[in-house]
C-alpha positions as CSV (number, residue, x, y, z in Angstrom):
1,X,124.3,52.8,164.6
2,X,125.9,51.8,167.9
3,X,123.5,50.5,170.5
4,X,124.4,49.9,174.1
5,X,123.8,46.6,175.8
6,X,120.8,48.2,177.5
7,X,119.2,48.9,174.1
8,X,119.8,52.7,174.0
9,X,121.4,54.3,171.1
10,X,125.0,55.6,171.6
11,X,125.8,56.8,168.1
12,X,123.8,57.2,164.9
13,X,124.7,58.6,161.5
14,X,122.7,61.2,159.5
15,X,121.2,58.6,157.1
16,X,119.5,56.8,160.0
17,X,118.2,60.1,161.3
18,X,116.7,60.9,157.9
19,X,115.3,57.3,157.6
20,X,113.5,57.5,161.0
21,X,112.6,61.2,160.8
22,X,114.3,62.1,164.1
23,X,117.3,64.4,164.8
24,X,120.4,62.8,166.2
25,X,119.8,64.3,169.6
26,X,116.2,62.9,169.6
27,X,117.3,59.4,168.7
28,X,120.0,59.3,171.4
29,X,117.3,60.0,173.9
30,X,115.4,56.9,172.9
31,X,116.0,53.2,173.0
32,X,115.8,50.7,170.2
33,X,112.7,48.9,171.5
34,X,110.5,52.0,171.6
35,X,111.0,52.6,167.8
36,X,110.7,48.9,166.8
37,X,107.2,47.7,165.7
38,X,105.6,45.8,168.5
39,X,105.3,42.6,166.4
40,X,109.0,42.7,165.7
41,X,110.4,43.3,169.2
42,X,110.3,39.7,170.6
43,X,112.0,38.0,167.6
44,X,114.8,40.6,167.6
45,X,115.3,40.2,171.4
46,X,115.7,36.5,171.0
47,X,118.3,36.9,168.3
48,X,120.2,39.6,170.3
49,X,120.3,37.3,173.4
50,X,121.7,34.5,171.2
51,X,124.3,36.9,169.8
52,X,125.2,38.1,173.3
53,X,125.5,34.6,174.6
54,X,128.0,33.8,171.8
55,X,125.7,31.2,170.1
56,X,125.8,33.1,166.8
57,X,128.5,35.5,165.5
58,X,126.0,37.9,163.9
59,X,122.5,38.1,162.7
60,X,120.4,39.8,160.1
61,X,116.7,40.5,160.4
62,X,113.9,42.3,158.5
63,X,111.9,44.5,160.8
64,X,109.7,47.5,160.9
65,X,110.7,50.8,162.5
66,X,108.2,53.4,163.8
67,X,109.0,56.8,162.2
68,X,108.5,60.1,164.0
69,X,105.5,60.9,161.8
70,X,103.8,57.7,162.9
71,X,104.3,55.8,159.7
72,X,106.1,52.5,159.4
73,X,109.2,51.7,157.4
74,X,110.7,48.3,156.6
75,X,114.5,47.8,157.0
76,X,117.0,45.0,156.9
77,X,119.3,45.2,160.0
78,X,122.7,43.4,160.2
79,X,123.9,43.2,163.8
80,X,127.2,42.1,165.4
81,X,129.0,42.7,168.7
82,X,132.0,44.9,169.6
83,X,134.1,43.3,172.3
84,X,137.1,44.4,174.4
85,X,140.5,42.8,174.4
86,X,139.2,40.2,176.8
87,X,136.3,39.3,174.5
88,X,133.7,41.0,176.8
89,X,130.8,42.5,174.9
90,X,130.7,46.3,174.8
91,X,127.9,47.3,172.5
92,X,126.0,46.3,169.4
93,X,127.0,47.5,165.9
94,X,124.2,47.6,163.4
95,X,123.8,48.5,159.7
96,X,120.3,49.4,158.6
97,X,119.2,49.2,155.0
98,X,115.9,50.7,153.8
99,X,113.9,47.9,152.0
100,X,110.5,49.6,151.9
101,X,110.5,49.8,148.1
102,X,111.3,46.1,147.9
103,X,108.6,45.2,150.4
104,X,106.0,47.2,148.4
105,X,107.0,45.5,145.2
106,X,106.7,42.1,146.9
107,X,103.2,43.0,148.2
108,X,102.2,44.2,144.7
109,X,103.6,41.0,143.2
110,X,101.6,38.8,145.6
111,X,98.4,40.8,145.0
112,X,99.0,40.5,141.2
113,X,99.6,36.8,141.5
114,X,96.5,36.4,143.6
115,X,94.4,38.3,141.0
116,X,95.8,36.2,138.2
117,X,95.1,32.9,140.0
118,X,91.6,34.1,140.9
119,X,90.9,35.0,137.3
120,X,92.5,31.8,136.0
121,X,90.4,29.6,138.3
122,X,87.2,31.5,137.5
123,X,87.3,31.1,133.7
124,X,85.2,28.1,132.4
125,X,88.2,26.7,130.4
126,X,91.0,24.5,131.6
127,X,94.1,26.7,131.6
128,X,97.9,26.0,131.7
129,X,101.3,27.7,131.2
130,X,104.5,26.2,129.6
131,X,108.1,27.3,129.3
132,X,109.4,28.2,125.9
133,X,110.5,24.6,125.1
134,X,107.0,23.3,126.0
135,X,107.5,22.1,129.6
136,X,104.2,22.8,131.3
137,X,104.7,24.1,134.8
138,X,101.3,25.4,135.9
139,X,97.6,24.4,135.6
140,X,94.5,26.1,137.0
141,X,92.3,24.4,139.5
142,X,89.6,23.6,136.9
143,X,92.2,21.3,135.1
144,X,92.8,19.3,138.3
145,X,89.1,19.1,139.1
146,X,88.3,17.8,135.6
147,X,91.2,15.4,135.2
148,X,91.3,14.2,138.8
149,X,95.2,14.5,138.7
150,X,97.8,16.1,141.0
151,X,100.5,18.7,140.2
152,X,103.1,16.0,140.6
153,X,101.4,13.8,138.0
154,X,101.1,16.6,135.5
155,X,104.7,17.9,135.8
156,X,106.3,18.5,132.4
157,X,104.7,16.2,129.7
158,X,102.5,14.4,132.3
159,X,99.4,15.8,130.5
160,X,99.7,13.1,127.9
161,X,98.4,10.6,130.4
162,X,94.8,12.1,130.2
163,X,94.8,12.2,126.3
164,X,93.2,9.5,124.2
165,X,95.8,7.0,123.0
166,X,94.6,7.4,119.4
167,X,95.3,11.1,119.5
168,X,98.2,11.7,121.8
169,X,101.0,11.0,119.3
170,X,99.7,13.4,116.7
171,X,99.0,16.1,119.3
172,X,102.5,15.9,120.7
173,X,104.0,16.1,117.2
174,X,102.0,19.2,116.2
175,X,102.6,20.8,119.5
176,X,106.4,20.4,119.2
177,X,106.3,22.0,115.8
178,X,104.4,25.0,117.2
179,X,106.8,25.3,120.1
180,X,109.8,25.2,117.6
181,X,108.3,27.9,115.3
182,X,106.9,30.0,118.2
183,X,103.6,30.1,116.4
184,X,100.1,30.0,118.0
185,X,98.6,26.5,118.1
186,X,95.1,25.2,117.9
187,X,93.8,21.6,117.9
188,X,90.7,19.6,118.8
189,X,91.2,16.2,120.6
190,X,89.7,13.9,123.3
191,X,90.6,14.0,127.0
192,X,89.6,11.8,129.9
193,X,87.7,13.2,132.9
194,X,88.2,12.2,136.5
195,X,85.1,9.9,136.1
196,X,86.6,8.2,133.1
197,X,84.4,9.9,130.5
198,X,86.1,11.0,127.2
199,X,85.2,14.5,126.1
200,X,86.2,16.7,123.2
201,X,88.2,19.8,123.8
202,X,89.3,22.7,121.6
203,X,92.8,23.7,122.7
204,X,94.5,27.0,121.9
205,X,98.0,28.0,122.9
206,X,99.4,31.5,122.4
207,X,103.1,32.6,123.0
208,X,103.9,35.5,125.3
209,X,107.1,37.4,124.4
210,X,109.7,39.2,126.5
211,X,111.2,42.6,125.8
212,X,113.6,41.2,123.2
213,X,110.8,39.6,121.2
214,X,111.6,36.0,122.3
215,X,109.0,33.6,123.6
216,X,108.9,33.9,127.4
217,X,106.2,31.4,128.0
218,X,103.1,29.8,126.5
219,X,99.5,30.3,127.8
220,X,96.9,27.8,126.7
221,X,93.3,26.9,127.3
222,X,91.1,23.8,126.8
223,X,87.4,24.5,126.0
224,X,84.9,21.6,126.3
225,X,83.2,21.4,122.9
226,X,81.5,18.0,123.3
227,X,78.0,19.4,123.3
228,X,78.8,21.4,120.2
229,X,80.1,18.3,118.3
230,X,77.1,16.3,119.5
231,X,74.8,19.0,118.3
232,X,76.6,19.1,114.9
233,X,76.2,15.3,114.5
234,X,72.5,15.5,115.5
235,X,72.0,18.4,113.0
236,X,73.6,16.3,110.2
237,X,71.2,13.5,111.1
238,X,68.3,15.8,111.1
239,X,69.3,17.2,107.8
240,X,69.3,13.8,106.3
241,X,65.8,13.1,107.5
242,X,64.8,16.5,106.2
243,X,66.2,15.7,102.8
244,X,64.1,12.5,102.6
245,X,61.0,14.4,103.7
246,X,61.5,17.2,101.3
247,X,62.0,14.8,98.4
248,X,58.6,13.4,99.2
249,X,57.0,16.9,99.6
250,X,58.7,18.4,96.5
251,X,59.8,21.4,98.6
252,X,62.8,23.4,97.4
253,X,66.0,23.6,99.4
254,X,68.9,26.1,99.2
255,X,72.4,26.4,100.8
256,X,74.5,29.6,101.2
257,X,78.2,29.5,102.0
258,X,78.8,32.9,103.7
259,X,82.6,32.7,103.3
260,X,82.7,32.2,99.5
261,X,79.3,33.7,98.8
262,X,78.3,30.6,96.7
263,X,74.8,29.1,96.7
264,X,73.4,25.7,95.8
265,X,69.7,25.4,94.9
266,X,67.7,22.2,94.5
267,X,65.8,21.5,91.3
268,X,62.6,22.1,93.2
269,X,63.8,25.6,94.2
270,X,64.5,26.5,90.6
271,X,61.0,25.4,89.7
272,X,59.4,27.5,92.5
273,X,61.1,30.6,91.1
274,X,60.4,29.7,87.5
275,X,64.2,29.5,86.6
276,X,66.2,27.1,84.5
277,X,67.8,24.4,86.7
278,X,70.6,24.0,84.2
279,X,71.9,27.5,85.0
280,X,74.2,28.3,88.0
281,X,72.4,28.9,91.3
282,X,71.8,32.6,91.8
283,X,74.1,34.3,94.4
284,X,72.8,36.4,97.3
285,X,72.5,39.6,95.2
286,X,70.7,37.8,92.3
287,X,68.3,36.1,94.8
288,X,67.4,39.4,96.4
289,X,66.6,40.8,93.0
290,X,64.0,38.1,92.5
291,X,62.0,39.3,95.6
292,X,59.1,41.7,95.3
293,X,60.4,45.3,95.6
294,X,58.2,46.0,98.6
295,X,59.6,42.9,100.5
296,X,63.2,43.1,99.5
297,X,64.3,45.7,102.1
298,X,62.4,43.7,104.8
299,X,64.3,40.6,103.8
300,X,67.7,42.3,104.0
301,X,66.8,43.7,107.5
302,X,65.6,40.3,108.7
303,X,68.8,38.5,107.5
304,X,71.0,41.2,109.2
305,X,69.0,41.0,112.5
306,X,69.2,37.2,112.6
307,X,72.9,37.1,112.0
308,X,73.6,39.9,114.5
309,X,71.6,38.1,117.2
310,X,73.4,34.8,116.3
311,X,70.0,33.0,115.9
312,X,70.3,29.5,114.6
313,X,66.8,29.2,113.2
314,X,64.7,31.7,111.3
315,X,61.5,31.9,109.3
316,X,60.1,34.6,107.0
317,X,57.6,35.1,104.2
318,X,57.9,37.2,101.1
319,X,56.6,37.6,97.5
320,X,58.3,36.9,94.2
321,X,57.4,37.6,90.6
322,X,57.2,34.2,88.8
323,X,57.8,34.6,85.1
324,X,54.7,32.5,84.2
325,X,52.5,32.6,87.3
326,X,52.9,36.3,88.4
327,X,53.0,37.2,92.1
328,X,53.6,34.2,94.3
329,X,54.0,34.0,98.1
330,X,57.0,32.1,99.4
331,X,57.8,30.8,102.9
332,X,61.4,30.4,103.8
333,X,62.8,28.6,106.8
334,X,66.4,28.1,107.5
335,X,69.2,27.4,110.0
336,X,72.5,29.2,110.4
337,X,75.7,27.3,111.2
338,X,78.2,29.2,113.4
339,X,81.9,28.5,113.9
340,X,83.6,28.0,117.2
341,X,84.4,31.8,117.3
342,X,80.7,32.6,116.8
343,X,80.9,33.8,113.2
344,X,78.3,32.6,110.8
345,X,79.6,30.0,108.3
346,X,76.6,28.9,106.2
347,X,72.9,29.0,106.0
348,X,70.7,26.1,104.8
349,X,67.0,26.6,104.1
350,X,63.7,25.4,102.7
351,X,61.3,27.2,100.3
352,X,57.6,26.5,100.0
353,X,55.0,28.1,97.8
354,X,52.2,29.4,100.2
355,X,50.2,31.4,97.7
356,X,47.1,29.2,98.2
357,X,47.4,29.5,102.0
358,X,47.7,33.3,101.7
359,X,44.6,33.4,99.6
360,X,42.7,31.4,102.2
361,X,44.0,33.6,104.9
362,X,42.8,36.7,103.0
363,X,39.4,35.1,102.5
364,X,39.1,34.3,106.1
365,X,40.2,37.8,107.1
366,X,37.5,39.3,104.7
367,X,34.9,37.0,106.3
368,X,36.1,38.0,109.8
369,X,35.8,41.7,109.0
370,X,32.4,41.1,107.5
371,X,31.3,39.3,110.7
372,X,32.7,42.1,112.8
373,X,30.8,44.7,110.7
374,X,27.6,42.6,111.2
375,X,28.3,42.3,114.9
376,X,28.9,46.0,115.1
377,X,25.6,46.7,113.3
378,X,23.9,44.3,115.7
379,X,25.4,46.0,118.7
380,X,24.4,49.4,117.4
381,X,20.9,48.1,116.8
382,X,20.6,46.6,120.3
383,X,21.9,49.8,121.8
384,X,19.4,51.9,119.8
385,X,16.5,49.6,120.4
386,X,17.3,49.4,124.1
387,X,17.4,53.1,124.4
388,X,14.3,53.8,122.3
389,X,12.3,51.1,124.1
390,X,13.1,52.4,127.6
391,X,10.8,55.5,127.3
392,X,7.6,53.5,126.4
393,X,8.5,50.8,129.0
394,X,8.8,53.5,131.6
395,X,5.3,54.8,130.6
396,X,4.0,51.3,130.8
397,X,5.3,51.0,134.4
398,X,3.5,54.3,135.3
399,X,0.2,53.4,133.7
400,X,0.2,49.9,135.1
401,X,0.8,51.3,138.5
402,X,-2.0,53.8,138.1
403,X,-4.3,51.0,136.9
404,X,-3.4,48.8,139.8
405,X,-4.4,51.6,142.2
406,X,-7.8,51.9,140.4
407,X,-8.4,48.1,140.4
408,X,-7.1,47.4,143.9
409,X,-9.4,44.8,145.5
410,X,-11.3,44.0,142.3
411,X,-11.0,40.8,140.3
412,X,-9.5,42.6,137.4
413,X,-6.5,43.4,139.6
414,X,-5.0,40.0,138.9
415,X,-4.6,41.0,135.2
416,X,-2.7,44.1,136.3
417,X,-0.3,42.0,138.4
418,X,0.5,39.9,135.3
419,X,0.9,43.0,133.3
420,X,3.5,44.4,135.8
421,X,5.4,41.1,135.9
422,X,5.7,41.2,132.1
423,X,6.9,44.8,132.2
424,X,9.5,43.9,134.8
425,X,10.7,41.0,132.6
426,X,10.9,43.4,129.7
427,X,13.0,45.8,131.8
428,X,15.5,43.1,132.8
429,X,15.8,42.2,129.1
430,X,16.5,45.8,128.2
431,X,19.1,46.1,131.0
432,X,20.9,43.0,129.8
433,X,20.8,44.2,126.2
434,X,22.2,47.5,127.2
435,X,25.0,45.9,129.1
436,X,25.9,43.6,126.2
437,X,25.8,46.5,123.7
438,X,28.0,48.7,125.9
439,X,30.6,46.0,126.3
440,X,30.7,45.2,122.6
441,X,30.9,48.8,121.6
442,X,33.9,49.4,124.0
443,X,32.4,52.3,125.9
444,X,33.1,50.7,129.3
445,X,36.5,51.7,130.6
446,X,37.6,49.8,133.7
447,X,38.6,51.8,136.7
448,X,41.3,49.5,138.1
449,X,42.6,49.9,141.6
450,X,43.9,48.0,144.7
451,X,41.3,46.8,147.2
452,X,40.7,44.1,149.8
453,X,38.6,41.3,148.4
454,X,37.0,40.2,151.7
455,X,34.6,43.2,152.2
456,X,33.1,42.6,148.7
457,X,32.6,38.9,149.5
458,X,30.9,39.7,152.8
459,X,28.6,42.2,151.1
460,X,27.5,39.5,148.5
461,X,27.0,37.0,151.3
462,X,24.7,39.3,153.2
463,X,22.6,39.9,150.1
464,X,22.4,36.4,148.7
465,X,22.3,34.2,151.8
466,X,18.6,35.0,152.5
467,X,17.7,34.4,148.8
468,X,19.5,31.0,148.9
469,X,17.7,30.1,152.1
470,X,14.3,30.8,150.4
471,X,15.1,27.8,148.1
472,X,16.3,25.7,151.0
473,X,20.0,26.1,150.0
474,X,23.0,27.1,152.1
475,X,25.3,29.8,150.7
476,X,28.7,29.8,152.4
477,X,31.4,32.5,151.7
478,X,34.9,31.8,152.9
479,X,36.8,34.8,154.3
480,X,40.0,35.9,152.6
481,X,42.9,38.2,153.3
482,X,43.7,38.7,149.7
483,X,44.2,42.2,148.1
484,X,43.5,42.3,144.4
485,X,44.0,44.7,141.4
486,X,40.7,45.0,139.5
487,X,37.7,47.2,138.9
488,X,35.7,46.7,142.0
489,X,32.3,47.5,140.4
490,X,32.8,45.2,137.4
491,X,34.3,42.4,139.5
492,X,31.2,42.7,141.8
493,X,28.9,42.5,138.7
494,X,30.7,39.3,137.5
495,X,30.4,37.6,140.9
496,X,26.7,38.6,141.3
497,X,25.9,37.0,137.9
498,X,27.7,33.8,138.9
499,X,26.1,33.6,142.3
500,X,22.6,34.3,140.9
501,X,23.2,31.7,138.2
502,X,24.3,29.1,140.9
503,X,21.2,29.8,143.0
504,X,18.9,29.6,140.0
505,X,20.1,26.2,138.8
506,X,20.6,24.5,142.2
507,X,17.6,22.7,143.8
508,X,19.4,21.0,146.7
509,X,22.7,21.2,148.6
510,X,24.3,24.6,148.5
511,X,26.8,27.1,147.0
512,X,30.3,27.8,148.1
513,X,32.2,31.0,147.3
514,X,35.9,31.0,148.2
515,X,39.5,31.7,147.0
516,X,42.4,29.6,145.9
517,X,45.8,31.3,145.9
518,X,48.3,30.9,143.1
519,X,51.6,32.6,142.4
520,X,50.7,36.3,142.1
521,X,47.0,35.6,141.5
522,X,43.9,34.4,143.3
523,X,41.1,32.3,141.9
524,X,37.7,33.5,143.1
525,X,35.5,30.4,142.8
526,X,31.7,29.9,142.8
527,X,30.9,26.2,143.3
528,X,27.3,24.8,143.3
529,X,25.7,21.4,143.6
530,X,23.2,22.1,140.8
531,X,22.1,20.4,137.6
532,X,25.6,20.8,135.9
533,X,26.3,21.4,132.2
534,X,27.1,18.8,129.6
535,X,30.6,19.1,128.1
536,X,29.3,19.7,124.6
537,X,27.3,22.8,125.7
538,X,29.8,24.4,128.1
539,X,31.1,26.8,125.4
540,X,27.6,27.5,124.2
541,X,26.3,28.8,127.6
542,X,28.4,31.9,127.3
543,X,26.5,33.1,124.3
544,X,23.5,35.5,124.5
545,X,20.0,34.0,125.4
546,X,21.4,30.5,125.9
547,X,19.9,28.5,128.8
548,X,20.7,24.8,129.1
549,X,17.5,23.7,131.0
550,X,15.0,26.4,129.9
551,X,14.0,25.3,126.4
552,X,10.5,26.7,127.1
553,X,12.0,30.2,127.6
554,X,10.5,30.6,131.1
555,X,11.4,34.2,132.0
556,X,11.3,33.3,135.7
557,X,14.5,31.4,135.1
558,X,16.3,34.5,133.7
559,X,17.1,35.8,130.2
560,X,20.3,33.9,129.4
561,X,22.5,37.1,129.4
562,X,24.3,36.7,132.8
563,X,27.1,34.4,131.6
564,X,27.5,36.3,128.3
565,X,28.2,39.5,130.4
566,X,30.6,37.6,132.7
567,X,32.5,36.3,129.6
568,X,32.8,39.8,128.1
569,X,33.9,41.4,131.4
570,X,36.5,38.6,132.0
571,X,38.1,39.6,128.6
572,X,37.8,43.3,129.4
573,X,39.6,43.0,132.8
574,X,42.0,40.2,131.7
575,X,40.6,37.9,134.4
576,X,40.6,34.4,132.9
577,X,37.3,32.6,133.3
578,X,37.4,28.8,133.9
579,X,34.4,26.4,134.0
580,X,34.4,22.8,135.2
581,X,31.0,21.0,135.4
582,X,29.4,17.6,135.5
583,X,25.7,16.9,134.8
584,X,23.9,16.1,138.0
585,X,26.9,16.9,140.1
586,X,27.2,20.7,139.9
587,X,29.5,23.4,138.4
588,X,32.6,25.4,139.3
589,X,33.1,28.9,137.8
590,X,36.5,30.5,138.6
591,X,37.8,34.0,138.0
592,X,41.6,34.5,138.1
593,X,42.4,38.0,139.5
594,X,45.9,39.4,140.1
595,X,46.9,39.9,143.7
596,X,48.8,42.9,145.2
597,X,50.5,43.3,148.6
598,X,48.1,44.5,151.3
599,X,48.3,48.2,152.0
600,X,49.9,48.9,155.4
601,X,49.7,52.6,156.4
602,X,52.5,53.6,158.7
603,X,52.4,56.9,160.4
604,X,55.6,58.9,159.9
605,X,57.7,59.4,163.0
606,X,57.8,63.0,163.9
607,X,61.3,64.5,164.4
608,X,62.1,65.9,167.8
609,X,62.8,69.4,166.5
610,X,60.0,69.5,164.0
611,X,62.3,70.3,161.1
612,X,62.3,68.2,157.9
613,X,66.1,68.6,157.5
614,X,68.3,67.5,160.4
615,X,71.4,69.1,158.9
616,X,74.0,68.9,156.1
617,X,76.5,66.1,155.9
618,X,79.5,66.1,153.6
619,X,80.3,62.4,152.5
620,X,83.7,61.7,150.9
621,X,84.4,58.2,149.5
622,X,86.0,57.0,146.3
623,X,83.9,53.8,146.0
624,X,80.8,54.8,144.0
625,X,78.5,52.2,145.4
626,X,79.4,53.0,149.0
627,X,79.1,56.7,148.3
628,X,75.6,56.1,146.8
629,X,74.6,53.9,149.7
630,X,75.7,56.4,152.4
631,X,74.0,59.3,150.6
632,X,70.7,57.4,150.2
633,X,70.7,56.3,153.9
634,X,71.5,59.8,155.2
635,X,68.8,61.4,153.0
636,X,66.3,58.8,154.4
637,X,67.2,60.0,157.9
638,X,66.4,63.6,157.0
639,X,69.9,64.9,156.2
640,X,71.0,67.0,153.2
641,X,74.0,65.3,151.6
642,X,77.0,66.7,149.8
643,X,78.6,63.7,148.1
644,X,82.1,63.7,146.7
645,X,84.5,61.0,145.5
646,X,87.8,62.9,146.0
647,X,89.3,66.0,147.7
648,X,88.9,68.0,144.5
649,X,85.2,67.2,144.2
650,X,84.7,67.8,147.9
651,X,86.1,71.3,147.5
652,X,83.9,71.9,144.5
653,X,80.8,70.7,146.4
654,X,81.6,73.0,149.3
655,X,82.1,76.0,146.9
656,X,78.7,75.3,145.3
657,X,76.8,74.8,148.5
658,X,75.1,77.8,150.1
659,X,75.5,76.2,153.5
660,X,78.6,74.6,155.1
661,X,78.2,71.0,156.3
662,X,77.3,70.3,159.9
663,X,79.4,67.2,159.8
664,X,82.0,65.5,157.5
665,X,82.1,61.7,157.0
666,X,85.1,60.5,155.1
667,X,86.7,57.2,154.1
668,X,90.3,56.8,155.3
669,X,91.8,55.8,151.9
670,X,91.0,58.2,149.1
671,X,92.2,58.9,145.6
672,X,95.5,60.5,144.7
673,X,97.2,59.2,147.8
674,X,95.0,61.3,150.0
675,X,93.5,60.2,153.3
676,X,90.3,61.2,155.0
677,X,92.1,63.4,157.6
678,X,93.9,65.2,154.8
679,X,90.6,66.1,153.1
680,X,88.9,67.0,156.3
681,X,91.7,69.5,157.2
682,X,91.6,71.0,153.7
683,X,87.8,71.5,154.1
684,X,88.3,73.1,157.6
685,X,90.8,75.5,156.1
686,X,88.4,76.5,153.3
687,X,85.5,76.9,155.7
688,X,87.6,78.9,158.2
689,X,86.3,76.7,161.1
690,X,86.0,73.2,162.3
691,X,82.9,71.0,162.4
692,X,82.4,67.4,163.7
693,X,84.2,64.8,161.5
694,X,84.1,61.0,161.4
695,X,86.5,58.7,159.7
696,X,85.3,55.4,158.1
697,X,88.1,52.8,157.8
698,X,88.4,49.2,157.0
699,X,92.1,48.9,157.9
700,X,93.1,46.4,160.6
701,X,96.8,47.3,160.6
702,X,97.6,48.5,164.2
703,X,99.8,51.2,162.9
704,X,97.1,52.5,160.5
705,X,94.6,52.5,163.3
706,X,97.0,54.3,165.6
707,X,97.6,56.9,162.9
708,X,93.9,57.4,162.4
709,X,93.3,57.8,166.1
710,X,96.0,60.4,166.3
711,X,94.2,62.5,163.7
712,X,91.8,63.6,166.5
713,X,88.7,62.6,164.5
714,X,86.1,60.0,165.5
715,X,86.7,56.5,164.0
716,X,84.0,54.1,162.6
717,X,85.2,50.7,161.6
718,X,83.7,49.0,158.5
719,X,81.4,47.2,158.3
720,X,79.1,49.3,160.5
721,X,75.4,48.8,161.1
722,X,73.1,51.5,160.0
723,X,71.8,52.1,163.6
724,X,75.4,52.5,164.8
725,X,76.3,54.9,162.1
726,X,73.1,56.9,162.9
727,X,73.9,57.0,166.6
728,X,77.5,58.2,165.9
729,X,76.3,61.0,163.6
730,X,73.6,62.2,165.9
731,X,76.0,62.1,168.9
732,X,78.6,64.1,166.9
733,X,76.1,66.7,165.8
734,X,74.6,66.9,169.3
735,X,78.0,67.4,170.9
736,X,78.7,70.3,168.6
737,X,75.4,71.9,169.5
738,X,76.1,71.5,173.2
739,X,79.6,73.0,172.7
740,X,78.2,75.9,170.7
741,X,75.6,76.6,173.4
């Protein structure tokens, strides 16, 4: 191109016209500055002035041109001056070369290098790269952080400075051999950290080849294995102690090498299985054949599961058939040793004959089942007796009442009063027995729900404060804001029994009912200043009919069923029961109840038009997480959402929908080289009409922003607040309704 000294084009060729997208006539009507990217104008003006002043004979510059379609193109421009015979400048002569492809490749290369460096610095190993002959030219940041060195110190073979002097010569020799042969290399050695600590590293190096099959470079990693080596040493020491202990206990040991399949049994193991110790140790298949047929499949599955899960320790029990002793129970515990790559190498274990223990367990189980049957019989008897006794007791109440009316005011009336008190005591006994039998028989099903605890405590305070005052006691209930998850009726029954118990066994002082909050739970505590309970009887008081200070069985002091009921209900509701008590000082009973968030009822905000659906929005974004977030947010605002991750899917969603969208919300960059405006226009074409549309973009390139603005659609810049997005959508839909009206 020829450009006048005033910056206007005088002559251009067809290639430049094609490059910028203008015709020759259009270009000749413009000046150079108007089609130069704004950021590149000032630098080029400075160079042009230097050329015009004769300070430089020519110049070359990389710059961006603005094409007719609004896009930007990179070019390399070489500029010189045409002068007349007197040397006076006439015009600029410029040659323009399209370097867009090269710029794109440079950008891609920078991004690729950034991703590589990010990955290399994120891995837990120290990493490095070397040239084919072994000259190391790059380390990741973790190497420098660990060694405390600089790139200058590590250049070439500088890495030997951080290796242990006893190892470095051998490492260098083996490394050079690997370099020469082009073979992968692996070694374990000691390196010094920045703090001066020596640590063991497993180092691996792998060659990377070029297109001709030659080594282009080496990539290596150093993995810290100090803890693994320490663990291995500790394991060996532990094994030695175990061997000494087993020799004293006459327990049998065994060892299995998984690579070769060979096994080694101790003489004690041969004896446990009833085999000849002079014969070779059974292999894995032969050992499984010695196991009881019912247990052999389980053993195989257990072994596979432990190895698949890479567990180090395992324990199992199984039966064998001893040639002389018959069926015997064996306990086997073992440890698996894994290699650096995670593959199991060997298993070492211990066998013990537990037949006697199993026999004792079976006897205990039989006794337990017998006790449970006896307890069930007792429960059934109590339930039946309680039920059958209620009818005559009810009659006794009726007749005693009638007799009291007849003898009112007569001396014999005192006998009737005693009779009524005895009947009331009998009723309390029957009620307690019925509660015990119902709990033991499992017929009570908790009705668990969420509720505020404070109203229940206030109700108990209103009921029991007067009763405590009659004994000269003060009952104080501390308010709480806690909400709990429990059965309100059963929890109330437990607290009633604890408060009544506290009042009954407290003669001076008072009772405190309050809550202590723990993580996710609340302890509802009943504290008294009563007689207290000796430590050796604290477990006993939760049994039926046990009263610490009522050896004379005075029924005015209760029946001894209250705490037994509390204990059973605490198990039923999974509310742990805690007791702390000191004789003469008082007692603390605590129930631990799970808490839940307080219920806050929020009235829904009515919509202005009374409709549940505010409209339909088509959302197009190729990022799945953003697409999901936008859809969820819009649906929460009352919109129906058509979500798509590409132009193709958006077209499919539109075809499947029985209602076209009221608004389209699209990301600027989409799949297959498409842009948001491209997709919006395609949807307009299919619908046969236009609807409001908004473009979401995270681009900060001025040219990209200008291009987006020229699309004619509204622009929203990421990140955008939810309220801002909502206002933009509502405004766009409202504008359309106003326009339609």
